[in-house]
C-alpha positions as CSV (number, residue, x, y, z in Angstrom):
1,M,-5.4,-15.0,-13.0
2,F,-4.2,-18.8,-13.7
3,L,-0.8,-19.9,-13.4
4,P,0.0,-23.5,-13.7
5,K,0.2,-25.8,-10.9
6,S,4.1,-26.4,-11.4
7,I,4.9,-22.7,-11.7
8,L,2.5,-21.9,-9.0
9,E,4.3,-24.3,-6.7
10,E,7.4,-23.0,-7.5
11,K,6.6,-19.3,-6.3
12,I,5.0,-21.1,-2.5
13,R,8.1,-23.0,-2.5
14,T,10.2,-19.7,-2.2
15,L,8.0,-18.7,0.5
16,L,8.8,-22.1,2.3
17,E,12.0,-21.9,1.7
18,E,12.4,-18.6,3.3
19,D,10.5,-19.6,6.4
20,I,11.7,-23.1,7.4
21,G,15.7,-22.5,6.6
22,Q,17.2,-25.4,7.8
23,G,14.2,-27.1,9.5
24,D,11.5,-26.7,12.2
25,I,14.0,-27.6,15.1
26,T,11.1,-27.5,17.5
27,T,8.8,-29.6,15.8
28,A,11.2,-32.2,14.8
29,L,12.5,-32.3,18.9
30,I,9.2,-32.8,20.4
31,V,6.9,-34.5,17.9
32,P,7.2,-38.4,16.9
33,P,7.7,-38.8,13.1
34,E,4.7,-41.2,13.0
35,T,2.1,-38.9,14.0
36,I,-0.8,-37.8,11.8
37,V,-3.3,-35.2,12.6
38,E,-6.5,-33.7,11.2
39,A,-6.5,-30.0,11.0
40,E,-9.3,-27.1,10.4
41,V,-8.5,-23.4,8.7
42,I,-11.0,-21.0,10.8
43,A,-11.2,-17.3,9.6
44,K,-12.1,-15.8,12.8
45,E,-13.8,-12.5,11.2
46,A,-15.9,-11.8,8.5
47,G,-14.6,-10.6,5.0
48,V,-13.7,-12.2,1.5
49,I,-11.6,-15.5,1.5
50,A,-9.0,-15.4,-1.1
51,G,-5.6,-17.7,-1.5
52,V,-7.5,-20.7,-1.5
53,D,-6.1,-22.2,-4.6
54,E,-3.0,-21.0,-3.2
55,T,-3.3,-22.7,0.0
56,R,-4.3,-25.8,-1.2
57,A,-1.3,-25.7,-3.8
58,L,0.9,-25.5,-0.9
59,L,-0.7,-28.6,1.1
60,E,-0.5,-30.7,-1.7
61,S,2.8,-30.1,-3.1
62,V,4.2,-31.2,0.5
63,N,1.9,-34.7,0.5
64,L,-0.7,-32.9,2.9
65,Q,-4.6,-33.6,2.1
66,A,-6.7,-30.6,1.7
67,E,-10.8,-30.4,1.3
68,T,-11.7,-26.7,0.7
69,L,-15.1,-25.7,1.8
70,L,-14.9,-22.4,0.2
71,T,-13.9,-21.2,-3.2
72,D,-12.3,-18.1,-3.7
73,G,-13.8,-14.7,-3.5
74,S,-16.5,-16.0,-1.4
75,R,-17.8,-13.5,1.3
76,I,-17.7,-15.4,5.0
77,E,-18.8,-14.8,8.2
78,E,-16.8,-15.0,11.5
79,K,-15.9,-18.4,12.5
80,T,-15.8,-20.0,9.2
81,T,-14.0,-22.9,8.6
82,V,-12.1,-22.9,5.5
83,M,-10.7,-26.3,4.9
84,K,-9.9,-29.7,6.5
85,I,-6.3,-30.7,6.7
86,T,-5.1,-34.3,7.0
87,G,-1.7,-35.6,7.0
88,D,1.9,-35.9,8.8
89,A,2.0,-33.7,11.7
90,R,5.5,-32.6,11.5
91,T,5.3,-31.7,7.9
92,L,1.8,-29.5,9.3
93,L,3.6,-27.8,12.0
94,S,6.7,-26.8,9.8
95,I,4.4,-24.9,6.8
96,E,1.7,-23.5,9.3
97,R,3.1,-20.3,9.4
98,T,3.7,-19.9,5.9
99,L,0.6,-20.8,5.0
100,L,-1.3,-18.9,7.1
101,N,0.3,-15.7,6.2
102,L,-0.3,-16.3,2.7
103,L,-4.2,-16.9,3.2
104,S,-4.6,-14.4,5.5
105,R,-2.6,-11.6,3.7
106,M,-4.6,-12.4,0.4
107,S,-8.1,-12.5,2.5
108,G,-7.4,-9.2,4.1
109,I,-6.5,-7.7,0.4
110,A,-9.8,-8.8,-0.6
111,T,-11.6,-7.9,2.0
112,T,-10.4,-4.2,2.1
113,T,-10.8,-4.2,-1.7
114,S,-14.1,-5.5,-2.2
115,R,-15.6,-3.2,1.1
116,L,-14.1,-0.1,-1.2
117,V,-15.4,-1.2,-4.7
118,N,-19.1,-1.8,-2.7
119,K,-18.9,1.8,-0.9
120,V,-18.4,3.3,-4.6
121,R,-20.8,1.2,-6.3
122,K,-23.4,1.9,-3.4
123,A,-23.0,5.3,-4.0
124,G,-24.0,4.9,-7.4
125,Y,-20.6,5.3,-9.4
126,K,-18.9,3.2,-11.9
127,T,-15.8,4.2,-11.1
128,R,-13.0,1.2,-11.0
129,I,-11.1,0.9,-8.2
130,A,-7.4,-0.7,-8.7
131,C,-4.3,-1.1,-7.2
132,T,-0.9,-0.3,-7.7
133,R,2.7,-1.7,-8.1
134,K,3.0,-1.0,-4.6
135,V,3.3,-4.7,-3.1
136,A,5.2,-6.8,-1.1
137,P,8.7,-8.2,-2.8
138,G,8.0,-11.6,-3.8
139,L,4.5,-11.3,-3.4
140,L,3.0,-9.6,-6.6
141,Y,1.2,-12.4,-8.2
142,F,-0.5,-13.2,-4.6
143,D,-1.6,-9.5,-3.8
144,K,-2.6,-8.7,-7.4
145,K,-5.0,-11.9,-7.4
146,A,-6.1,-10.6,-4.0
147,V,-7.4,-7.3,-5.3
148,M,-8.6,-8.8,-8.6
149,L,-10.7,-11.1,-5.9
150,G,-12.1,-8.8,-4.1
151,G,-13.4,-7.0,-7.4
152,G,-10.6,-4.9,-8.0
153,D,-8.9,-4.0,-11.2
154,T,-5.1,-5.5,-10.9
155,H,-4.0,-2.4,-12.8
156,R,-0.2,-3.3,-14.7
157,L,1.0,-6.9,-13.7
158,H,4.2,-6.0,-14.9
159,L,6.2,-3.3,-16.8
160,D,5.2,-5.0,-20.2
161,D,1.6,-4.5,-19.7
162,L,1.3,-1.1,-20.8
163,V,3.3,1.9,-21.6
164,L,3.3,4.2,-18.6
165,I,5.0,7.5,-18.7
166,K,6.0,8.9,-15.2
167,D,7.7,11.9,-14.2
168,N,11.2,10.8,-13.8
169,H,10.7,9.6,-17.6
170,L,9.5,13.2,-18.5
171,T,12.4,14.4,-16.7
172,I,14.7,12.8,-19.0
173,I,13.2,13.1,-22.2
174,G,12.1,16.8,-21.2
175,D,8.8,16.9,-23.6
176,I,5.4,14.9,-22.6
177,T,4.3,15.3,-26.3
178,E,8.0,14.3,-27.4
179,A,7.8,11.0,-25.1
180,V,4.0,10.0,-26.0
181,K,4.6,10.2,-29.7
182,K,7.7,8.1,-29.5
183,A,6.1,5.3,-27.3
184,G,3.2,5.4,-29.5
185,N,5.0,5.2,-33.0
186,A,7.1,2.4,-31.5
187,V,5.0,0.1,-29.1
188,S,2.4,-2.6,-30.2
189,F,-0.9,-1.8,-31.0
190,S,-2.1,-3.9,-28.4
191,K,-0.4,-1.7,-26.0
192,R,-2.2,1.4,-24.6
193,V,-0.1,4.8,-23.5
194,E,-0.7,6.4,-20.1
195,V,1.1,9.6,-19.1
196,E,1.3,10.8,-15.1
197,V,0.7,14.3,-15.1
198,A,1.1,17.0,-12.4
199,N,-1.4,19.7,-13.6
200,I,-4.0,20.6,-15.7
201,K,-1.3,22.0,-18.4
202,E,0.4,18.8,-18.8
203,A,-2.8,16.7,-19.0
204,L,-4.4,18.9,-21.9
205,K,-0.9,18.4,-23.8
206,A,-0.6,14.4,-23.1
207,A,-4.5,14.6,-24.4
208,K,-3.6,16.2,-27.4
209,A,-0.7,14.6,-27.9
210,G,-2.7,11.0,-28.4
211,A,-2.1,9.4,-24.9
212,D,-5.1,6.9,-24.0
213,I,-5.0,7.3,-20.3
214,I,-4.1,10.1,-18.0
215,M,-2.9,9.7,-14.6
216,L,-3.5,13.0,-12.5
217,D,-1.0,12.4,-9.7
218,N,-2.1,13.7,-6.1
219,F,-4.9,15.8,-7.5
220,S,-7.7,17.1,-5.1
221,P,-11.2,15.9,-5.8
222,Q,-11.5,20.2,-7.2
223,Q,-8.4,19.5,-9.1
224,V,-9.7,16.4,-10.7
225,K,-13.3,18.2,-11.5
226,K,-11.5,21.3,-13.0
227,A,-9.1,19.2,-15.6
228,T,-12.1,17.0,-16.9
229,K,-13.9,20.2,-17.6
230,V,-10.8,21.5,-19.0
231,L,-10.4,18.3,-21.6
232,E,-14.4,18.6,-22.1
233,K,-14.0,22.2,-23.6
234,E,-11.4,21.1,-25.6
235,K,-13.1,18.3,-26.9
236,L,-10.8,15.6,-25.9
237,R,-12.5,14.3,-22.9
238,D,-13.9,11.2,-24.7
239,N,-10.8,10.5,-26.3
240,V,-9.0,9.3,-23.0
241,L,-9.6,7.5,-19.8
242,I,-8.9,9.4,-16.2
243,E,-7.4,7.7,-13.8
244,A,-6.2,9.6,-10.1
245,S,-3.9,8.3,-7.8
246,G,-2.4,9.9,-4.7
247,R,-3.9,11.0,-1.5
248,I,-7.0,8.6,-2.0
249,T,-8.2,7.2,1.1
250,E,-11.2,5.5,2.5
251,Q,-12.3,8.4,3.8
252,N,-12.5,10.4,0.2
253,I,-12.8,8.1,-1.8
254,L,-16.5,9.2,-2.9
255,K,-15.5,12.8,-3.1
256,Y,-13.2,11.3,-6.2
257,A,-15.7,9.0,-7.4
258,A,-18.0,11.7,-7.9
259,T,-16.1,13.7,-10.2
260,G,-17.1,11.0,-12.9
261,I,-13.4,9.7,-13.4
262,N,-12.7,6.5,-14.8
263,I,-10.4,4.8,-12.4
264,L,-9.0,5.3,-8.8
265,S,-5.6,3.7,-8.3
266,L,-4.8,3.1,-4.4
267,G,-1.4,2.0,-3.2
268,E,-2.9,1.3,0.3
269,L,-4.7,-1.6,-0.7
270,T,-1.6,-3.7,-1.0
271,S,1.0,-1.6,0.8
272,S,-0.9,-1.4,3.7
273,A,-2.8,-4.2,3.7
274,E,-4.8,-5.4,7.0
275,T,-4.5,-9.3,7.1
276,L,-7.7,-11.4,8.1
277,D,-7.3,-13.3,11.2
278,I,-7.5,-16.9,10.4
279,S,-6.0,-19.7,12.4
280,L,-5.1,-23.6,12.2
281,E,-6.3,-25.8,14.6
282,V,-5.4,-29.4,15.4
283,T,-8.6,-31.3,15.8
284,E,-7.3,-35.1,16.2
285,T,-4.0,-37.0,16.5
286,R,-2.9,-40.1,15.9
287,M,0.1,-42.7,15.3
288,R,0.3,-44.3,12.1
């Protein structure tokens, strides 16, 4: 994932404005305006670092100098220095929390994603581990990029990426076959059609209607296996990708991967993200 610098800075500026408000009154009251500092951003625990590019863009957008020591997606040990910063003390203190929130959250998501991907790979499965659209408002780009840096699949980035016919669509339309045919006949050749199904009968109907991807919603591993066998019996298995979503956790992920499913999507990668412990420490102070 890549954004031109000006667009990335605009996204970051929104985060800054939310946190700073009318200004950092504490810093303004006690830190002399002519103060220059040098500081280091330090990861206090092991994991996968993510958000380095975004953090550098944030620093440069407010005229602070950043020396990045790691690249995004790097695996790090505890007490690793991620970057060094030089510049105006007041500015750095004012953006410190936004900087750390972004870097810590992205690194936490990347670390969790990497752990699950590696767990599945070490067990010998090729199942893709994907996130969902359950992201923090305003952080979709950052959350999704963190998943990618952790080795996961971003799934849909926006509603225009994929035709995904969900339960409420079907409640309104009333029929899976009609919904799939209607979408398939009108959508661009470049877009796939996916259908969320609640049972094996619906999965079979979606496959027969020509869906490219079938999402088994809240299926148990046993139900996933049964659905796969039914599709194989009807000679439809090779025509579709099968995704499972709902009820999947780090504890049961290998049971799902063992079914031979193509994709496992987990909302908790982003909706329940554990942040990586990262701090900013001033190492030197001087006056202009």
